[in-house]
ChimeraX commands (.cxc) that place a marker at each C-alpha (Angstrom):
marker #1 position 0.00,0.00,0.00 radius 0.5
marker #1 position 1.72,3.11,-1.24 radius 0.5
marker #1 position 0.94,6.34,0.58 radius 0.5
marker #1 position 1.89,9.54,-1.17 radius 0.5
marker #1 position 3.57,12.44,0.53 radius 0.5
marker #1 position 0.50,14.56,-0.20 radius 0.5
marker #1 position -1.78,12.08,1.62 radius 0.5
marker #1 position 0.54,12.01,4.62 radius 0.5
marker #1 position 0.67,15.80,4.74 radius 0.5
marker #1 position -3.14,15.95,4.75 radius 0.5
marker #1 position -3.30,13.44,7.61 radius 0.5
marker #1 position -0.74,15.39,9.65 radius 0.5
marker #1 position -2.67,18.62,9.05 radius 0.5
marker #1 position -5.90,17.04,10.31 radius 0.5
marker #1 position -4.16,15.59,13.37 radius 0.5
marker #1 position -2.49,18.90,14.19 radius 0.5
marker #1 position -5.86,20.64,13.95 radius 0.5
marker #1 position -7.43,18.09,16.28 radius 0.5
marker #1 position -4.67,18.34,18.86 radius 0.5
marker #1 position -4.71,22.14,18.79 radius 0.5
marker #1 position -8.50,22.42,18.88 radius 0.5
marker #1 position -9.58,24.23,22.06 radius 0.5
marker #1 position -13.03,22.70,21.71 radius 0.5
marker #1 position -11.63,19.16,21.83 radius 0.5
marker #1 position -10.17,19.95,25.24 radius 0.5
marker #1 position -13.24,21.69,26.71 radius 0.5
marker #1 position -15.95,19.33,25.47 radius 0.5
marker #1 position -17.48,17.46,28.38 radius 0.5
marker #1 position -19.76,14.51,27.76 radius 0.5
marker #1 position -21.36,11.92,30.01 radius 0.5
marker #1 position -18.77,9.27,30.85 radius 0.5
marker #1 position -21.03,6.46,29.67 radius 0.5
marker #1 position -21.69,6.74,25.90 radius 0.5
marker #1 position -25.07,5.05,26.45 radius 0.5
marker #1 position -26.15,8.26,28.20 radius 0.5
marker #1 position -25.18,10.55,25.31 radius 0.5
marker #1 position -27.92,12.40,23.50 radius 0.5
marker #1 position -27.91,12.82,19.73 radius 0.5
marker #1 position -26.53,16.34,20.21 radius 0.5
marker #1 position -23.76,15.01,22.48 radius 0.5
marker #1 position -22.69,12.50,19.85 radius 0.5
marker #1 position -22.70,15.12,17.09 radius 0.5
marker #1 position -20.71,17.56,19.24 radius 0.5
marker #1 position -18.19,14.83,20.01 radius 0.5
marker #1 position -17.73,13.97,16.32 radius 0.5
marker #1 position -17.45,17.62,15.28 radius 0.5
marker #1 position -14.91,18.30,18.04 radius 0.5
marker #1 position -12.77,15.61,16.44 radius 0.5
marker #1 position -12.97,17.27,13.02 radius 0.5
marker #1 position -15.58,14.94,11.56 radius 0.5
marker #1 position -18.14,16.67,9.38 radius 0.5
marker #1 position -21.71,15.82,10.34 radius 0.5
marker #1 position -24.57,17.08,8.20 radius 0.5
marker #1 position -28.24,17.25,9.02 radius 0.5
marker #1 position -30.29,14.30,7.73 radius 0.5
marker #1 position -31.91,14.69,4.33 radius 0.5
marker #1 position -35.64,14.38,3.76 radius 0.5
marker #1 position -35.14,10.90,2.32 radius 0.5
marker #1 position -33.12,9.84,5.38 radius 0.5
marker #1 position -35.78,11.19,7.73 radius 0.5
marker #1 position -38.46,9.30,5.77 radius 0.5
marker #1 position -36.47,6.05,6.02 radius 0.5
marker #1 position -35.96,6.60,9.75 radius 0.5
marker #1 position -39.69,7.16,10.24 radius 0.5
marker #1 position -40.42,4.00,8.25 radius 0.5
marker #1 position -38.03,2.02,10.46 radius 0.5
marker #1 position -39.53,3.45,13.66 radius 0.5
marker #1 position -43.00,2.47,12.47 radius 0.5
marker #1 position -41.98,-1.19,12.04 radius 0.5
marker #1 position -42.80,-3.75,14.70 radius 0.5
marker #1 position -39.97,-5.09,16.82 radius 0.5
marker #1 position -40.43,-8.50,15.18 radius 0.5
marker #1 position -39.97,-7.01,11.69 radius 0.5
marker #1 position -36.94,-5.04,12.85 radius 0.5
marker #1 position -35.38,-8.18,14.32 radius 0.5
marker #1 position -36.12,-10.16,11.15 radius 0.5
marker #1 position -34.34,-7.47,9.14 radius 0.5
marker #1 position -31.34,-7.48,11.53 radius 0.5
marker #1 position -31.14,-11.27,11.31 radius 0.5
marker #1 position -31.21,-11.13,7.51 radius 0.5
marker #1 position -28.48,-8.46,7.41 radius 0.5
marker #1 position -26.35,-10.48,9.84 radius 0.5
marker #1 position -26.63,-13.53,7.59 radius 0.5
marker #1 position -25.26,-11.76,4.50 radius 0.5
marker #1 position -21.81,-12.81,3.35 radius 0.5
marker #1 position -20.08,-10.20,1.23 radius 0.5
marker #1 position -17.32,-11.06,-1.19 radius 0.5
marker #1 position -15.08,-9.15,-0.74 radius 0.5
marker #1 position -15.75,-8.48,2.95 radius 0.5
marker #1 position -17.15,-5.08,3.92 radius 0.5
marker #1 position -13.87,-4.14,5.61 radius 0.5
marker #1 position -12.03,-4.68,2.32 radius 0.5
marker #1 position -14.61,-2.59,0.44 radius 0.5
marker #1 position -14.13,0.27,2.91 radius 0.5
marker #1 position -10.34,0.07,2.62 radius 0.5
marker #1 position -10.53,0.14,-1.18 radius 0.5
marker #1 position -12.88,3.13,-1.15 radius 0.5
marker #1 position -10.52,5.11,1.09 radius 0.5
marker #1 position -7.78,4.97,-1.53 radius 0.5
marker link #1:1,2 radius 0.2
marker link #1:2,3 radius 0.2
marker link #1:3,4 radius 0.2
marker link #1:4,5 radius 0.2
marker link #1:5,6 radius 0.2
marker link #1:6,7 radius 0.2
marker link #1:7,8 radius 0.2
marker link #1:8,9 radius 0.2
marker link #1:9,10 radius 0.2
marker link #1:10,11 radius 0.2
marker link #1:11,12 radius 0.2
marker link #1:12,13 radius 0.2
marker link #1:13,14 radius 0.2
marker link #1:14,15 radius 0.2
marker link #1:15,16 radius 0.2
marker link #1:16,17 radius 0.2
marker link #1:17,18 radius 0.2
marker link #1:18,19 radius 0.2
marker link #1:19,20 radius 0.2
marker link #1:20,21 radius 0.2
marker link #1:21,22 radius 0.2
marker link #1:22,23 radius 0.2
marker link #1:23,24 radius 0.2
marker link #1:24,25 radius 0.2
marker link #1:25,26 radius 0.2
marker link #1:26,27 radius 0.2
marker link #1:27,28 radius 0.2
marker link #1:28,29 radius 0.2
marker link #1:29,30 radius 0.2
marker link #1:30,31 radius 0.2
marker link #1:31,32 radius 0.2
marker link #1:32,33 radius 0.2
marker link #1:33,34 radius 0.2
marker link #1:34,35 radius 0.2
marker link #1:35,36 radius 0.2
marker link #1:36,37 radius 0.2
marker link #1:37,38 radius 0.2
marker link #1:38,39 radius 0.2
marker link #1:39,40 radius 0.2
marker link #1:40,41 radius 0.2
marker link #1:41,42 radius 0.2
marker link #1:42,43 radius 0.2
marker link #1:43,44 radius 0.2
marker link #1:44,45 radius 0.2
marker link #1:45,46 radius 0.2
marker link #1:46,47 radius 0.2
marker link #1:47,48 radius 0.2
marker link #1:48,49 radius 0.2
marker link #1:49,50 radius 0.2
marker link #1:50,51 radius 0.2
marker link #1:51,52 radius 0.2
marker link #1:52,53 radius 0.2
marker link #1:53,54 radius 0.2
marker link #1:54,55 radius 0.2
marker link #1:55,56 radius 0.2
marker link #1:56,57 radius 0.2
marker link #1:57,58 radius 0.2
marker link #1:58,59 radius 0.2
marker link #1:59,60 radius 0.2
marker link #1:60,61 radius 0.2
marker link #1:61,62 radius 0.2
marker link #1:62,63 radius 0.2
marker link #1:63,64 radius 0.2
marker link #1:64,65 radius 0.2
marker link #1:65,66 radius 0.2
marker link #1:66,67 radius 0.2
marker link #1:67,68 radius 0.2
marker link #1:68,69 radius 0.2
marker link #1:69,70 radius 0.2
marker link #1:70,71 radius 0.2
marker link #1:71,72 radius 0.2
marker link #1:72,73 radius 0.2
marker link #1:73,74 radius 0.2
marker link #1:74,75 radius 0.2
marker link #1:75,76 radius 0.2
marker link #1:76,77 radius 0.2
marker link #1:77,78 radius 0.2
marker link #1:78,79 radius 0.2
marker link #1:79,80 radius 0.2
marker link #1:80,81 radius 0.2
marker link #1:81,82 radius 0.2
marker link #1:82,83 radius 0.2
marker link #1:83,84 radius 0.2
marker link #1:84,85 radius 0.2
marker link #1:85,86 radius 0.2
marker link #1:86,87 radius 0.2
marker link #1:87,88 radius 0.2
marker link #1:88,89 radius 0.2
marker link #1:89,90 radius 0.2
marker link #1:90,91 radius 0.2
marker link #1:91,92 radius 0.2
marker link #1:92,93 radius 0.2
marker link #1:93,94 radius 0.2
marker link #1:94,95 radius 0.2
marker link #1:95,96 radius 0.2
marker link #1:96,97 radius 0.2
marker link #1:97,98 radius 0.2
marker link #1:98,99 radius 0.2
view
């Protein structure tokens, strides 16, 4: 895996920004992530330099559709998704898309 000097410089720039960010040092969140609100999670991600956009209308519609499903239907969907076998594995797909 060849990494160019330009890619390394970008990574260093992002890391320097994160380390120097005053917000990253002052952000206080509940110790247990299970207690975080949606706003807490978004603030945490943004404090680490991760861009988080508001959900689109289509995403909100899908979320509403999911929330309207019965727990049995949700579990059936989770079971189906867990049974999928990707070739190549999802981790490999993500690595390839990062290049």
